[in-house]
PyMOL Python script that loads the backbone (N, CA, C, O; Angstrom):
from pymol import cmd

cmd.read_pdbstr("""\
ATOM      1  N   UNK A   1      14.050 -52.405  43.345  1.00  0.00           N
ATOM      2  CA  UNK A   1      13.077 -51.971  42.354  1.00  0.00           C
ATOM      3  C   UNK A   1      12.638 -50.505  42.569  1.00  0.00           C
ATOM      4  O   UNK A   1      12.523 -49.723  41.625  1.00  0.00           O
ATOM      5  N   UNK A   2      12.400 -50.173  43.843  1.00  0.00           N
ATOM      6  CA  UNK A   2      11.985 -48.851  44.163  1.00  0.00           C
ATOM      7  C   UNK A   2      12.980 -47.779  43.686  1.00  0.00           C
ATOM      8  O   UNK A   2      12.550 -46.765  43.137  1.00  0.00           O
ATOM      9  N   UNK A   3      14.304 -47.970  43.880  1.00  0.00           N
ATOM     10  CA  UNK A   3      15.239 -47.005  43.455  1.00  0.00           C
ATOM     11  C   UNK A   3      15.253 -46.879  41.959  1.00  0.00           C
ATOM     12  O   UNK A   3      15.426 -45.765  41.465  1.00  0.00           O
ATOM     13  N   UNK A   4      15.084 -47.931  41.204  1.00  0.00           N
ATOM     14  CA  UNK A   4      15.026 -47.868  39.737  1.00  0.00           C
ATOM     15  C   UNK A   4      13.848 -47.018  39.324  1.00  0.00           C
ATOM     16  O   UNK A   4      13.978 -46.168  38.444  1.00  0.00           O
ATOM     17  N   UNK A   5      12.716 -47.228  39.934  1.00  0.00           N
ATOM     18  CA  UNK A   5      11.522 -46.470  39.674  1.00  0.00           C
ATOM     19  C   UNK A   5      11.759 -44.933  39.923  1.00  0.00           C
ATOM     20  O   UNK A   5      11.430 -44.062  39.116  1.00  0.00           O
ATOM     21  N   UNK A   6      12.358 -44.707  41.113  1.00  0.00           N
ATOM     22  CA  UNK A   6      12.575 -43.313  41.493  1.00  0.00           C
ATOM     23  C   UNK A   6      13.534 -42.651  40.463  1.00  0.00           C
ATOM     24  O   UNK A   6      13.289 -41.522  40.037  1.00  0.00           O
ATOM     25  N   UNK A   7      14.587 -43.330  40.079  1.00  0.00           N
ATOM     26  CA  UNK A   7      15.542 -42.801  39.113  1.00  0.00           C
ATOM     27  C   UNK A   7      14.851 -42.469  37.761  1.00  0.00           C
ATOM     28  O   UNK A   7      15.231 -41.532  37.059  1.00  0.00           O
ATOM     29  N   UNK A   8      13.845 -43.264  37.442  1.00  0.00           N
ATOM     30  CA  UNK A   8      13.002 -43.047  36.185  1.00  0.00           C
ATOM     31  C   UNK A   8      11.947 -42.019  36.367  1.00  0.00           C
ATOM     32  O   UNK A   8      11.159 -41.759  35.457  1.00  0.00           O
ATOM     33  N   UNK A   9      11.912 -41.402  37.573  1.00  0.00           N
ATOM     34  CA  UNK A   9      10.876 -40.385  37.799  1.00  0.00           C
ATOM     35  C   UNK A   9       9.544 -40.860  38.307  1.00  0.00           C
ATOM     36  O   UNK A   9       8.630 -40.063  38.518  1.00  0.00           O
ATOM     37  N   UNK A  10       9.429 -42.162  38.505  1.00  0.00           N
ATOM     38  CA  UNK A  10       8.137 -42.720  38.931  1.00  0.00           C
ATOM     39  C   UNK A  10       8.095 -42.915  40.428  1.00  0.00           C
ATOM     40  O   UNK A  10       7.905 -44.026  40.923  1.00  0.00           O
ATOM     41  N   UNK A  11       8.284 -41.768  41.173  1.00  0.00           N
ATOM     42  CA  UNK A  11       8.449 -41.875  42.598  1.00  0.00           C
ATOM     43  C   UNK A  11       7.199 -42.348  43.333  1.00  0.00           C
ATOM     44  O   UNK A  11       7.315 -42.981  44.382  1.00  0.00           O
ATOM     45  N   UNK A  12       6.043 -42.067  42.830  1.00  0.00           N
ATOM     46  CA  UNK A  12       4.802 -42.577  43.536  1.00  0.00           C
ATOM     47  C   UNK A  12       4.673 -44.110  43.433  1.00  0.00           C
ATOM     48  O   UNK A  12       4.286 -44.792  44.382  1.00  0.00           O
ATOM     49  N   UNK A  13       5.018 -44.621  42.226  1.00  0.00           N
ATOM     50  CA  UNK A  13       4.995 -46.072  42.013  1.00  0.00           C
ATOM     51  C   UNK A  13       6.066 -46.701  42.935  1.00  0.00           C
ATOM     52  O   UNK A  13       5.848 -47.759  43.524  1.00  0.00           O
ATOM     53  N   UNK A  14       7.247 -46.010  43.045  1.00  0.00           N
ATOM     54  CA  UNK A  14       8.322 -46.524  43.786  1.00  0.00           C
ATOM     55  C   UNK A  14       7.922 -46.651  45.237  1.00  0.00           C
ATOM     56  O   UNK A  14       8.268 -47.639  45.883  1.00  0.00           O
ATOM     57  N   UNK A  15       7.200 -45.677  45.769  1.00  0.00           N
ATOM     58  CA  UNK A  15       6.706 -45.783  47.153  1.00  0.00           C
ATOM     59  C   UNK A  15       5.918 -47.087  47.437  1.00  0.00           C
ATOM     60  O   UNK A  15       6.035 -47.729  48.481  1.00  0.00           O
ATOM     61  N   UNK A  16       5.107 -47.413  46.410  1.00  0.00           N
ATOM     62  CA  UNK A  16       4.370 -48.644  46.581  1.00  0.00           C
ATOM     63  C   UNK A  16       5.252 -49.868  46.557  1.00  0.00           C
ATOM     64  O   UNK A  16       5.047 -50.818  47.313  1.00  0.00           O
ATOM     65  N   UNK A  17       6.263 -49.833  45.658  1.00  0.00           N
ATOM     66  CA  UNK A  17       7.195 -50.989  45.545  1.00  0.00           C
ATOM     67  C   UNK A  17       8.000 -51.117  46.829  1.00  0.00           C
ATOM     68  O   UNK A  17       8.184 -52.226  47.330  1.00  0.00           O
ATOM     69  N   UNK A  18       8.487 -49.991  47.375  1.00  0.00           N
ATOM     70  CA  UNK A  18       9.209 -49.998  48.598  1.00  0.00           C
ATOM     71  C   UNK A  18       8.353 -50.603  49.747  1.00  0.00           C
ATOM     72  O   UNK A  18       8.811 -51.412  50.555  1.00  0.00           O
ATOM     73  N   UNK A  19       7.046 -50.137  49.756  1.00  0.00           N
ATOM     74  CA  UNK A  19       6.176 -50.586  50.868  1.00  0.00           C
ATOM     75  C   UNK A  19       5.976 -52.119  50.861  1.00  0.00           C
ATOM     76  O   UNK A  19       5.701 -52.718  51.900  1.00  0.00           O
ATOM     77  N   UNK A  20       6.108 -52.702  49.748  1.00  0.00           N
ATOM     78  CA  UNK A  20       5.930 -54.151  49.662  1.00  0.00           C
ATOM     79  C   UNK A  20       6.961 -54.915  50.548  1.00  0.00           C
ATOM     80  O   UNK A  20       6.687 -56.020  51.017  1.00  0.00           O
ATOM     81  N   UNK A  21       8.111 -54.319  50.756  1.00  0.00           N
ATOM     82  CA  UNK A  21       9.101 -54.980  51.654  1.00  0.00           C
ATOM     83  C   UNK A  21       8.611 -55.071  53.075  1.00  0.00           C
ATOM     84  O   UNK A  21       9.055 -55.939  53.827  1.00  0.00           O
ATOM     85  N   UNK A  22       7.705 -54.195  53.461  1.00  0.00           N
ATOM     86  CA  UNK A  22       7.158 -54.236  54.792  1.00  0.00           C
ATOM     87  C   UNK A  22       6.204 -55.445  55.059  1.00  0.00           C
ATOM     88  O   UNK A  22       5.826 -55.756  56.188  1.00  0.00           O
ATOM     89  N   UNK A  23       5.862 -56.078  53.943  1.00  0.00           N
ATOM     90  CA  UNK A  23       4.929 -57.268  54.086  1.00  0.00           C
ATOM     91  C   UNK A  23       5.581 -58.517  54.511  1.00  0.00           C
ATOM     92  O   UNK A  23       4.922 -59.472  54.921  1.00  0.00           O
ATOM     93  N   UNK A  24       6.956 -58.528  54.412  1.00  0.00           N
ATOM     94  CA  UNK A  24       7.728 -59.730  54.763  1.00  0.00           C
ATOM     95  C   UNK A  24       7.781 -59.904  56.215  1.00  0.00           C
ATOM     96  O   UNK A  24       8.051 -58.906  56.885  1.00  0.00           O
ATOM     97  N   UNK A  25       7.565 -61.024  56.807  1.00  0.00           N
ATOM     98  CA  UNK A  25       7.584 -61.245  58.230  1.00  0.00           C
ATOM     99  C   UNK A  25       8.892 -60.778  58.868  1.00  0.00           C
ATOM    100  O   UNK A  25       8.867 -60.312  60.007  1.00  0.00           O
ATOM    101  N   UNK A  26       9.976 -60.876  58.218  1.00  0.00           N
ATOM    102  CA  UNK A  26      11.294 -60.572  58.767  1.00  0.00           C
ATOM    103  C   UNK A  26      11.560 -59.069  58.747  1.00  0.00           C
ATOM    104  O   UNK A  26      12.594 -58.621  59.244  1.00  0.00           O
ATOM    105  N   UNK A  27      10.665 -58.304  58.195  1.00  0.00           N
ATOM    106  CA  UNK A  27      10.859 -56.827  58.102  1.00  0.00           C
ATOM    107  C   UNK A  27      11.119 -56.198  59.474  1.00  0.00           C
ATOM    108  O   UNK A  27      11.858 -55.216  59.537  1.00  0.00           O
ATOM    109  N   UNK A  28      10.580 -56.683  60.522  1.00  0.00           N
ATOM    110  CA  UNK A  28      10.647 -56.095  61.903  1.00  0.00           C
ATOM    111  C   UNK A  28      12.049 -56.099  62.388  1.00  0.00           C
ATOM    112  O   UNK A  28      12.405 -55.271  63.226  1.00  0.00           O
ATOM    113  N   UNK A  29      12.907 -57.035  61.879  1.00  0.00           N
ATOM    114  CA  UNK A  29      14.357 -56.992  62.297  1.00  0.00           C
ATOM    115  C   UNK A  29      15.310 -56.942  61.135  1.00  0.00           C
ATOM    116  O   UNK A  29      16.478 -57.312  61.258  1.00  0.00           O
ATOM    117  N   UNK A  30      14.819 -56.488  60.016  1.00  0.00           N
ATOM    118  CA  UNK A  30      15.723 -56.331  58.845  1.00  0.00           C
ATOM    119  C   UNK A  30      16.531 -55.146  59.004  1.00  0.00           C
ATOM    120  O   UNK A  30      15.966 -54.074  59.219  1.00  0.00           O
ATOM    121  N   UNK A  31      17.856 -55.218  58.920  1.00  0.00           N
ATOM    122  CA  UNK A  31      18.762 -54.189  59.291  1.00  0.00           C
ATOM    123  C   UNK A  31      18.676 -52.963  58.321  1.00  0.00           C
ATOM    124  O   UNK A  31      19.152 -51.872  58.634  1.00  0.00           O
ATOM    125  N   UNK A  32      18.049 -53.193  57.134  1.00  0.00           N
ATOM    126  CA  UNK A  32      18.026 -52.034  56.175  1.00  0.00           C
ATOM    127  C   UNK A  32      16.593 -51.355  56.245  1.00  0.00           C
ATOM    128  O   UNK A  32      16.246 -50.541  55.389  1.00  0.00           O
ATOM    129  N   UNK A  33      15.833 -51.701  57.227  1.00  0.00           N
ATOM    130  CA  UNK A  33      14.451 -51.033  57.323  1.00  0.00           C
ATOM    131  C   UNK A  33      14.616 -49.554  57.445  1.00  0.00           C
ATOM    132  O   UNK A  33      13.907 -48.841  56.734  1.00  0.00           O
ATOM    133  N   UNK A  34      15.509 -48.990  58.303  1.00  0.00           N
ATOM    134  CA  UNK A  34      15.557 -47.518  58.343  1.00  0.00           C
ATOM    135  C   UNK A  34      15.941 -46.844  56.992  1.00  0.00           C
ATOM    136  O   UNK A  34      15.468 -45.757  56.662  1.00  0.00           O
ATOM    137  N   UNK A  35      16.834 -47.554  56.221  1.00  0.00           N
ATOM    138  CA  UNK A  35      17.113 -47.059  54.875  1.00  0.00           C
ATOM    139  C   UNK A  35      15.890 -47.041  53.998  1.00  0.00           C
ATOM    140  O   UNK A  35      15.649 -46.078  53.271  1.00  0.00           O
ATOM    141  N   UNK A  36      15.108 -48.118  54.066  1.00  0.00           N
ATOM    142  CA  UNK A  36      13.865 -48.219  53.262  1.00  0.00           C
ATOM    143  C   UNK A  36      12.910 -47.118  53.661  1.00  0.00           C
ATOM    144  O   UNK A  36      12.312 -46.466  52.805  1.00  0.00           O
ATOM    145  N   UNK A  37      12.761 -46.904  54.972  1.00  0.00           N
ATOM    146  CA  UNK A  37      11.829 -45.859  55.440  1.00  0.00           C
ATOM    147  C   UNK A  37      12.231 -44.511  54.936  1.00  0.00           C
ATOM    148  O   UNK A  37      11.397 -43.685  54.566  1.00  0.00           O
ATOM    149  N   UNK A  38      13.532 -44.296  54.926  1.00  0.00           N
ATOM    150  CA  UNK A  38      14.015 -42.974  54.388  1.00  0.00           C
ATOM    151  C   UNK A  38      13.770 -42.877  52.894  1.00  0.00           C
ATOM    152  O   UNK A  38      13.392 -41.810  52.412  1.00  0.00           O
ATOM    153  N   UNK A  39      13.979 -43.981  52.123  1.00  0.00           N
ATOM    154  CA  UNK A  39      13.717 -43.993  50.725  1.00  0.00           C
ATOM    155  C   UNK A  39      12.193 -43.587  50.459  1.00  0.00           C
ATOM    156  O   UNK A  39      11.876 -42.774  49.592  1.00  0.00           O
ATOM    157  N   UNK A  40      11.334 -44.200  51.247  1.00  0.00           N
ATOM    158  CA  UNK A  40       9.894 -43.902  51.056  1.00  0.00           C
ATOM    159  C   UNK A  40       9.600 -42.435  51.230  1.00  0.00           C
ATOM    160  O   UNK A  40       8.914 -41.808  50.423  1.00  0.00           O
ATOM    161  N   UNK A  41      10.160 -41.888  52.345  1.00  0.00           N
ATOM    162  CA  UNK A  41       9.860 -40.426  52.657  1.00  0.00           C
ATOM    163  C   UNK A  41      10.510 -39.524  51.597  1.00  0.00           C
ATOM    164  O   UNK A  41       9.932 -38.509  51.209  1.00  0.00           O
ATOM    165  N   UNK A  42      11.687 -39.886  51.139  1.00  0.00           N
ATOM    166  CA  UNK A  42      12.405 -38.930  50.233  1.00  0.00           C
ATOM    167  C   UNK A  42      12.233 -39.339  48.737  1.00  0.00           C
ATOM    168  O   UNK A  42      12.958 -38.827  47.884  1.00  0.00           O
ATOM    169  N   UNK A  43      11.330 -40.211  48.430  1.00  0.00           N
ATOM    170  CA  UNK A  43      11.172 -40.635  47.012  1.00  0.00           C
ATOM    171  C   UNK A  43      11.169 -39.563  46.025  1.00  0.00           C
ATOM    172  O   UNK A  43      11.891 -39.598  45.028  1.00  0.00           O
ATOM    173  N   UNK A  44      10.297 -38.529  46.313  1.00  0.00           N
ATOM    174  CA  UNK A  44      10.190 -37.441  45.323  1.00  0.00           C
ATOM    175  C   UNK A  44      11.396 -36.608  45.137  1.00  0.00           C
ATOM    176  O   UNK A  44      11.755 -36.216  44.026  1.00  0.00           O
ATOM    177  N   UNK A  45      12.039 -36.333  46.278  1.00  0.00           N
ATOM    178  CA  UNK A  45      13.277 -35.505  46.107  1.00  0.00           C
ATOM    179  C   UNK A  45      14.505 -36.394  45.599  1.00  0.00           C
ATOM    180  O   UNK A  45      15.492 -35.873  45.079  1.00  0.00           O
ATOM    181  N   UNK A  46      14.380 -37.728  45.781  1.00  0.00           N
ATOM    182  CA  UNK A  46      15.476 -38.515  45.276  1.00  0.00           C
ATOM    183  C   UNK A  46      15.466 -38.688  43.734  1.00  0.00           C
ATOM    184  O   UNK A  46      16.446 -39.178  43.173  1.00  0.00           O
ATOM    185  N   UNK A  47      14.389 -38.299  43.058  1.00  0.00           N
ATOM    186  CA  UNK A  47      14.409 -38.293  41.644  1.00  0.00           C
ATOM    187  C   UNK A  47      15.627 -37.492  41.138  1.00  0.00           C
ATOM    188  O   UNK A  47      16.422 -37.985  40.338  1.00  0.00           O
ATOM    189  N   UNK A  48      15.743 -36.305  41.602  1.00  0.00           N
ATOM    190  CA  UNK A  48      16.880 -35.452  41.246  1.00  0.00           C
ATOM    191  C   UNK A  48      18.195 -35.984  41.785  1.00  0.00           C
ATOM    192  O   UNK A  48      19.221 -35.977  41.105  1.00  0.00           O
ATOM    193  N   UNK A  49      18.134 -36.449  43.036  1.00  0.00           N
ATOM    194  CA  UNK A  49      19.396 -36.926  43.675  1.00  0.00           C
ATOM    195  C   UNK A  49      19.975 -38.141  42.907  1.00  0.00           C
ATOM    196  O   UNK A  49      21.176 -38.226  42.652  1.00  0.00           O
ATOM    197  N   UNK A  50      19.055 -39.084  42.547  1.00  0.00           N
ATOM    198  CA  UNK A  50      19.549 -40.312  41.915  1.00  0.00           C
ATOM    199  C   UNK A  50      20.012 -40.061  40.487  1.00  0.00           C
ATOM    200  O   UNK A  50      20.673 -40.915  39.896  1.00  0.00           O
ATOM    201  N   UNK A  51      19.671 -38.879  39.910  1.00  0.00           N
ATOM    202  CA  UNK A  51      20.077 -38.576  38.543  1.00  0.00           C
ATOM    203  C   UNK A  51      21.141 -37.533  38.444  1.00  0.00           C
ATOM    204  O   UNK A  51      21.528 -37.121  37.350  1.00  0.00           O
ATOM    205  N   UNK A  52      21.631 -37.089  39.621  1.00  0.00           N
ATOM    206  CA  UNK A  52      22.717 -36.066  39.725  1.00  0.00           C
ATOM    207  C   UNK A  52      24.003 -36.638  39.157  1.00  0.00           C
ATOM    208  O   UNK A  52      24.294 -37.829  39.271  1.00  0.00           O
ATOM    209  N   UNK A  53      24.740 -35.765  38.558  1.00  0.00           N
ATOM    210  CA  UNK A  53      26.059 -36.296  38.056  1.00  0.00           C
ATOM    211  C   UNK A  53      26.973 -36.595  39.199  1.00  0.00           C
ATOM    212  O   UNK A  53      26.746 -36.100  40.303  1.00  0.00           O
ATOM    213  N   UNK A  54      28.052 -37.425  38.981  1.00  0.00           N
ATOM    214  CA  UNK A  54      28.997 -37.721  40.000  1.00  0.00           C
ATOM    215  C   UNK A  54      29.731 -36.390  40.491  1.00  0.00           C
ATOM    216  O   UNK A  54      29.790 -35.403  39.758  1.00  0.00           O
ATOM    217  N   UNK A  55      30.265 -36.415  41.724  1.00  0.00           N
ATOM    218  CA  UNK A  55      31.010 -35.241  42.211  1.00  0.00           C
ATOM    219  C   UNK A  55      32.381 -35.192  41.537  1.00  0.00           C
ATOM    220  O   UNK A  55      32.686 -35.982  40.643  1.00  0.00           O
ATOM    221  N   UNK A  56      33.171 -34.269  41.980  1.00  0.00           N
ATOM    222  CA  UNK A  56      34.496 -34.047  41.380  1.00  0.00           C
ATOM    223  C   UNK A  56      35.388 -35.257  41.434  1.00  0.00           C
ATOM    224  O   UNK A  56      36.267 -35.424  40.589  1.00  0.00           O
ATOM    225  N   UNK A  57      35.164 -36.139  42.457  1.00  0.00           N
ATOM    226  CA  UNK A  57      35.906 -37.335  42.635  1.00  0.00           C
ATOM    227  C   UNK A  57      35.315 -38.529  41.909  1.00  0.00           C
ATOM    228  O   UNK A  57      35.835 -39.639  42.027  1.00  0.00           O
ATOM    229  N   UNK A  58      34.275 -38.332  41.185  1.00  0.00           N
ATOM    230  CA  UNK A  58      33.574 -39.430  40.437  1.00  0.00           C
ATOM    231  C   UNK A  58      32.623 -40.265  41.288  1.00  0.00           C
ATOM    232  O   UNK A  58      32.172 -41.332  40.870  1.00  0.00           O
ATOM    233  N   UNK A  59      32.328 -39.775  42.465  1.00  0.00           N
ATOM    234  CA  UNK A  59      31.371 -40.536  43.368  1.00  0.00           C
ATOM    235  C   UNK A  59      30.003 -39.943  43.214  1.00  0.00           C
ATOM    236  O   UNK A  59      29.829 -38.741  43.016  1.00  0.00           O
ATOM    237  N   UNK A  60      29.028 -40.834  43.311  1.00  0.00           N
ATOM    238  CA  UNK A  60      27.632 -40.450  43.332  1.00  0.00           C
ATOM    239  C   UNK A  60      27.250 -39.931  44.639  1.00  0.00           C
ATOM    240  O   UNK A  60      27.525 -40.606  45.632  1.00  0.00           O
ATOM    241  N   UNK A  61      26.644 -38.805  44.762  1.00  0.00           N
ATOM    242  CA  UNK A  61      26.315 -38.233  46.073  1.00  0.00           C
ATOM    243  C   UNK A  61      25.239 -39.061  46.796  1.00  0.00           C
ATOM    244  O   UNK A  61      25.366 -39.376  47.979  1.00  0.00           O
ATOM    245  N   UNK A  62      24.188 -39.400  46.055  1.00  0.00           N
ATOM    246  CA  UNK A  62      23.131 -40.228  46.495  1.00  0.00           C
ATOM    247  C   UNK A  62      22.881 -41.415  45.542  1.00  0.00           C
ATOM    248  O   UNK A  62      21.994 -41.346  44.692  1.00  0.00           O
ATOM    249  N   UNK A  63      23.618 -42.440  45.676  1.00  0.00           N
ATOM    250  CA  UNK A  63      23.509 -43.572  44.744  1.00  0.00           C
ATOM    251  C   UNK A  63      22.250 -44.435  44.945  1.00  0.00           C
ATOM    252  O   UNK A  63      21.722 -44.541  46.052  1.00  0.00           O
ATOM    253  N   UNK A  64      21.793 -45.039  43.860  1.00  0.00           N
ATOM    254  CA  UNK A  64      20.705 -46.007  44.082  1.00  0.00           C
ATOM    255  C   UNK A  64      21.325 -47.131  44.847  1.00  0.00           C
ATOM    256  O   UNK A  64      22.545 -47.251  44.954  1.00  0.00           O
ATOM    257  N   UNK A  65      20.436 -47.971  45.390  1.00  0.00           N
ATOM    258  CA  UNK A  65      20.868 -49.107  46.301  1.00  0.00           C
ATOM    259  C   UNK A  65      21.946 -49.970  45.647  1.00  0.00           C
ATOM    260  O   UNK A  65      22.881 -50.388  46.331  1.00  0.00           O
ATOM    261  N   UNK A  66      21.843 -50.259  44.302  1.00  0.00           N
ATOM    262  CA  UNK A  66      22.749 -51.143  43.685  1.00  0.00           C
ATOM    263  C   UNK A  66      24.173 -50.595  43.755  1.00  0.00           C
ATOM    264  O   UNK A  66      25.125 -51.370  43.673  1.00  0.00           O
ATOM    265  N   UNK A  67      24.335 -49.344  43.898  1.00  0.00           N
ATOM    266  CA  UNK A  67      25.655 -48.663  43.971  1.00  0.00           C
ATOM    267  C   UNK A  67      25.993 -48.199  45.359  1.00  0.00           C
ATOM    268  O   UNK A  67      26.984 -47.489  45.527  1.00  0.00           O
ATOM    269  N   UNK A  68      25.210 -48.566  46.386  1.00  0.00           N
ATOM    270  CA  UNK A  68      25.469 -48.137  47.694  1.00  0.00           C
ATOM    271  C   UNK A  68      26.122 -49.210  48.566  1.00  0.00           C
ATOM    272  O   UNK A  68      26.243 -50.356  48.132  1.00  0.00           O
ATOM    273  N   UNK A  69      26.529 -48.880  49.740  1.00  0.00           N
ATOM    274  CA  UNK A  69      27.040 -49.913  50.673  1.00  0.00           C
ATOM    275  C   UNK A  69      26.058 -51.009  50.908  1.00  0.00           C
ATOM    276  O   UNK A  69      26.479 -52.134  51.178  1.00  0.00           O
ATOM    277  N   UNK A  70      24.776 -50.767  50.826  1.00  0.00           N
ATOM    278  CA  UNK A  70      23.787 -51.795  51.099  1.00  0.00           C
ATOM    279  C   UNK A  70      23.811 -52.838  49.957  1.00  0.00           C
ATOM    280  O   UNK A  70      23.656 -54.036  50.194  1.00  0.00           O
ATOM    281  N   UNK A  71      24.013 -52.345  48.695  1.00  0.00           N
ATOM    282  CA  UNK A  71      24.146 -53.207  47.505  1.00  0.00           C
ATOM    283  C   UNK A  71      23.297 -54.448  47.528  1.00  0.00           C
ATOM    284  O   UNK A  71      22.110 -54.381  47.847  1.00  0.00           O
ATOM    285  N   UNK A  72      23.837 -55.500  47.221  1.00  0.00           N
ATOM    286  CA  UNK A  72      23.101 -56.824  47.157  1.00  0.00           C
ATOM    287  C   UNK A  72      22.671 -57.308  48.511  1.00  0.00           C
ATOM    288  O   UNK A  72      21.728 -58.095  48.604  1.00  0.00           O
ATOM    289  N   UNK A  73      23.326 -56.870  49.571  1.00  0.00           N
ATOM    290  CA  UNK A  73      22.996 -57.332  50.906  1.00  0.00           C
ATOM    291  C   UNK A  73      21.594 -56.894  51.362  1.00  0.00           C
ATOM    292  O   UNK A  73      21.027 -57.482  52.283  1.00  0.00           O
ATOM    293  N   UNK A  74      21.033 -55.846  50.705  1.00  0.00           N
ATOM    294  CA  UNK A  74      19.723 -55.432  51.060  1.00  0.00           C
ATOM    295  C   UNK A  74      18.692 -56.513  50.921  1.00  0.00           C
ATOM    296  O   UNK A  74      17.753 -56.610  51.711  1.00  0.00           O
ATOM    297  N   UNK A  75      18.882 -57.348  49.880  1.00  0.00           N
ATOM    298  CA  UNK A  75      17.954 -58.456  49.674  1.00  0.00           C
ATOM    299  C   UNK A  75      18.570 -59.806  50.002  1.00  0.00           C
ATOM    300  O   UNK A  75      17.882 -60.714  50.468  1.00  0.00           O
ATOM    301  N   UNK A  76      19.835 -59.933  49.763  1.00  0.00           N
ATOM    302  CA  UNK A  76      20.469 -61.244  49.906  1.00  0.00           C
ATOM    303  C   UNK A  76      21.453 -61.247  51.128  1.00  0.00           C
ATOM    304  O   UNK A  76      22.670 -61.183  50.955  1.00  0.00           O
ATOM    305  N   UNK A  77      20.908 -61.321  52.300  1.00  0.00           N
ATOM    306  CA  UNK A  77      21.747 -61.246  53.521  1.00  0.00           C
ATOM    307  C   UNK A  77      22.483 -62.511  53.858  1.00  0.00           C
ATOM    308  O   UNK A  77      23.523 -62.459  54.515  1.00  0.00           O
ATOM    309  N   UNK A  78      21.980 -63.642  53.430  1.00  0.00           N
ATOM    310  CA  UNK A  78      22.599 -64.918  53.811  1.00  0.00           C
ATOM    311  C   UNK A  78      23.323 -65.525  52.637  1.00  0.00           C
ATOM    312  O   UNK A  78      23.908 -66.602  52.762  1.00  0.00           O
TER     313      UNK A  78
END
""", "prot")
cmd.dss("prot")
cmd.show_as("cartoon", "prot")
cmd.util.cbc("prot")
cmd.orient("prot")
């Protein structure tokens, strides 16, 4: 949800949405915690990054989570 908000330019609201993941008891050992922490810190600059056009090879330089290697596994690990 946070990435979608950032892509829409609502980076401050996104930071709050991202922070909600920290409330889950399993957060302490969630393997995507470092990615989330980076998303929180870079929310403002990711507005442009998430909306950037694909590179010459058609790849997104900074994809939102849905298009990243974390994909569905960020939420659905089991």
